N, C-alpha and C positions, 0 to 999 in steps of 0.2 A: 892244810891251809889254818892261818892265825885265828885266833878267837874275834879281833875285828871284822876281818875277813868273812868267817863264819857268820857273825852277826849280821853283817851289811847284806850277804847272800840271802839269808831267810828274811830279811825286809823288802825282797823284790816283788813280793805279792801285794805290798803297800807302800805307802809312801816314804821315801828316804831322800837325805841330802845330796844332792850330785858331787860337792865339793869333797866330802867324805867318802863317797864310791870312788871317786878318781884316786884321791889320795890312797886308798887300800889297795889300789890296784886290779879292782873287780870290775871297774868299767873306764871308758876313754870318754873324751869330748863328742867322738864318733858315735860311740855305741848309746850315749846318752840321748842323743840327736835321733839316731835310727831306731832304738828299742822301747824309748820310754817317752812319756809325755809330762811337760813341766804344768804342775797345778799352779805354784806361786814360785817366784824368783828362788832359784836352786833347789827346789822342791820337785822330785819326780816321781809318777807311776808308773807300772807297766802301760803301754800302747794297749788299746783294746779292753781295758778293765772297767767295769761301771765303778765309780766311784760312789760309795755311800757316804752318808753326811757324818758318820765317824771317821772315813777315811781323810773326809775336808778338815776335822778337827785337829786329827793328828798332822796333817801338812800344814797348817796355819800353827801350831805350836812349833814344828820344826822350822820355819820360816821366820817364827820370832826369836831363833836361836835357841829354842826349849826355854824362854826365859818369862813367857807369859801363863796366863791362868785361862785354861778354856772356861767358857761360859755358855748361860743360854742354851739354845737347841744344841748346840754342840756339846755342852757338857751332857745333856740328856740323850745325846747318841752313844756317848763313851758308856753311859751306865747301862747300856742296852734296850733304852726305848724304842717301842716298834711304832710304825706309822707315821714318820717325819720324813719331810720332803726331801729327798736327797739333792735337791736344788737349791736347798736354802743356803744362804752364805754362811762361812765359819764365824765363830763369834770366838774372841779374845776380851780378857781385861789385861790391859798393857797401857805403859804412860805414853809410848811414842805413836805415832801416826799409823794409820792404816794402810793399806793396800787393796787394788781392786778385789774383789771377792771375798774380803774380810771384814767384818764389822769390828771395829774397836770399841770397847766401853771402858771408860777411866774411873770407875769405881773404885774406892778404897773396901778390899775385903778384910775382915775380922780373920785371924789366923784360923779361929774354931768353926769357920765357914768355909774351910779350904779341906780337901782331902787330895790324893793320888788315886789314880789310875792307870795299871800299867807303866808307872813313874810318872804320869804326864799330870802337872797341877790342875785341879778341876774344882768349881764349885762345890760343895756338898750336895747331896740330892735335895735337902732342905732349902737349902741357899737357891738352886737353880729351880725349884719349883716357885720360890718367893719370887725371883725376875721373872719367870714365866706367866705366872698368876696375875702379875698387875699389868700385863701387855693388853693395849686394847682389843675388846671383843670377849665377852662373858663366856659366850659356848666353845669358841677355841680355848680359852685359857683353862677351860673344865676339861675340855678332851686331851689337853697337853697334861694336866695334872692326873687325871686317869691312867694315861698310859705310862708315866713316869712313877705313879704309885705302882703299878702293877709290874714294873721292871726291878723296883729294888724294894718293896714293901714299905713306902713309905706312908706315913700317917700325918692326918691333918693336924695333929696336936704338934708335930715336928716344925711343920711350915707355920703355924701360929707362933711357935717360940721363938723362930728368927722374925717374926713380923713386929712383935713387942719391941724388939731390938732397935726396930727402924722406924718409931711412930713420925706419922706425918709425910710418909713417902709417897711419892704420886702412884695412883693406882691400889692403894691400898684398899680401898673400900671394895674395889671389884675382887681382890684377892679375897677377900672376907666371904664375900657372896659365894665365889669358886671353892671356897673350901667347904663350905655347906653341901655343896652338890657333888664334890668329888667323890668317885668310888672305885677302888682299885680292882674290882670286880668286871668292869666293862673291858671285854677281850677284843675291841677293835673302835675305831671313831664311829662306825655306824651305830653301833651298840650304845656309845654315849649319847650320840643324837636321839636316839629314839627313847632312850632314860628320860633326857631333857625335855623333849618333846611331852611325855606324858605329864610330868612335873607342871610343864607349864599349862597344861590342858587341865590343872586343878586335880589330877588324881593324886593318890597317896603313892607316898614314895615306895617304889618296888625295890625288893630284894635282889641280888645278883648274884648268878652260878648256883641256882637251887639245886640240890640233889633230891633226885626224887627215887624212892624204893617202894617194891612192892611190900605185900604183907609178910614175907618171909625174910625180907631185908635184903633182896636181891637188889642191886642196882640196875636201875629200866633207863634214866636220863637225867642231865644236867642243863636244866632250863636257863636261858641266857638271864631271864629277869622274870618277877613276877609277885603273887601274893599267896604264898603256902597254904594260909590260914583260909583262903577263898578257891585254890587249887586253879588259879588263872595265870597261864604264862604268857610272855610275849618273847618272842624270838625274830631275831634277825636273821634273813636269809641272802648270804650272799651268793654269788654267780655258781659255786662249785655245788650248791644245794640244786640248782638246775640243770649245768652242764656235765657234771660227773654222775654216770647210771649207777655206779655203787654206792654214793651219797644218797642220791634219791632213793634207793631201795631202804637203806638204813633209816632215812628219814621216814618212810611210810610205815615202816614197823616200829619205829620208836613213837611216830605219833598215835598210831594204833594201841599201841602199852599205855601210853599216858591217857587217853580217852577210856581204856577199859578201867583206869582208876579215879577217875571222874575228873579228870583235867581237861580244863579248856585251853587251848592254844592260840593266841593270836598271832598270825604269820605276817611280818613286814619285810619290805623290800626298798631298794634306794629310789625307786620311782615313786613308792607312796610316800616314803618320805620327803621327797622333793616336792611333788607336785599334789597330793593328796593328804597331808599332815592331818587334817582335821578328820578325816574318814577314819585313820589309823585311832585317833583319840578316841572316836565315839565306838568304833569296834570294841575296843577294851573297855569303855565305861558301859557298853552294854552285855559285854562278858562278866564282868564284876557283879553287875546289878541282877544278872542271870542265877548266879552260883551263890550270890548271897540270898536270894528269893528260894533259892533249892534247898540250901541248908536251914534256913530258916522253916520251911515248911516241912523237912525231915525231921526237925528238932521238935515240931508241934506233934508230929505224929510219935516221937518216942515218949513224949511227956503223955500223950492220952492214952 
């Protein structure tokens, strides 16, 4: 098998150009129709395979004859960002017109705001964040920046450097707000929503992913977010915390150990976030007040 054929065969689990597969002899027009699904003109994937947003990004780049730059949510997907909607359209930067299912931007990107991922031209993480953070919707922008920062190690300062190079751009005011709120410690969109809810409620900014150890230094838990000085934590419980018996048992043991160490954990789920957000804020506020009062009384007794 030639190197080209081997390469194409390895691509059969992802997008590939039909003309290249036929030219190499590893596919025919008939097998393309019977075994593969066309994503864009001349770009195919195996039938029955769930197409991810990263797959769409690669497929769109191939559709452009490998000449476009992947941008926006598609770039974020290639960087390994999680929790992106797989149904979102692919995004490219390209001079020519778009096609159905592909959003084409005609921005001019400086060379130092471009990089390559698996040989594909992509906007850098900082430029990608700059673009996503300016799109309408502050909370959505923060959640996207959280996820991109979690995947790439991106810092707010990196994005600010890009913003300074493009003064007066549309959406830059929102971007600066989003940069003040972003936190790479968020491990899901729901954790980002919870943190933003607490900040909107006027509570102090929580720290994310707090490692708790006992008096001997043994690891006890990693709390989603909270205030270590007051031993108040906030945890978002996904469905697995209620439906998985093993996870449920681990949670019971974990919360018991945290309570023994003086921690108060406020638990949140999607129903509370959606329908009773004020209750979440008030429960956290009450926990902070109680813990602050407890520490103050303990300190007074120590002085006495």
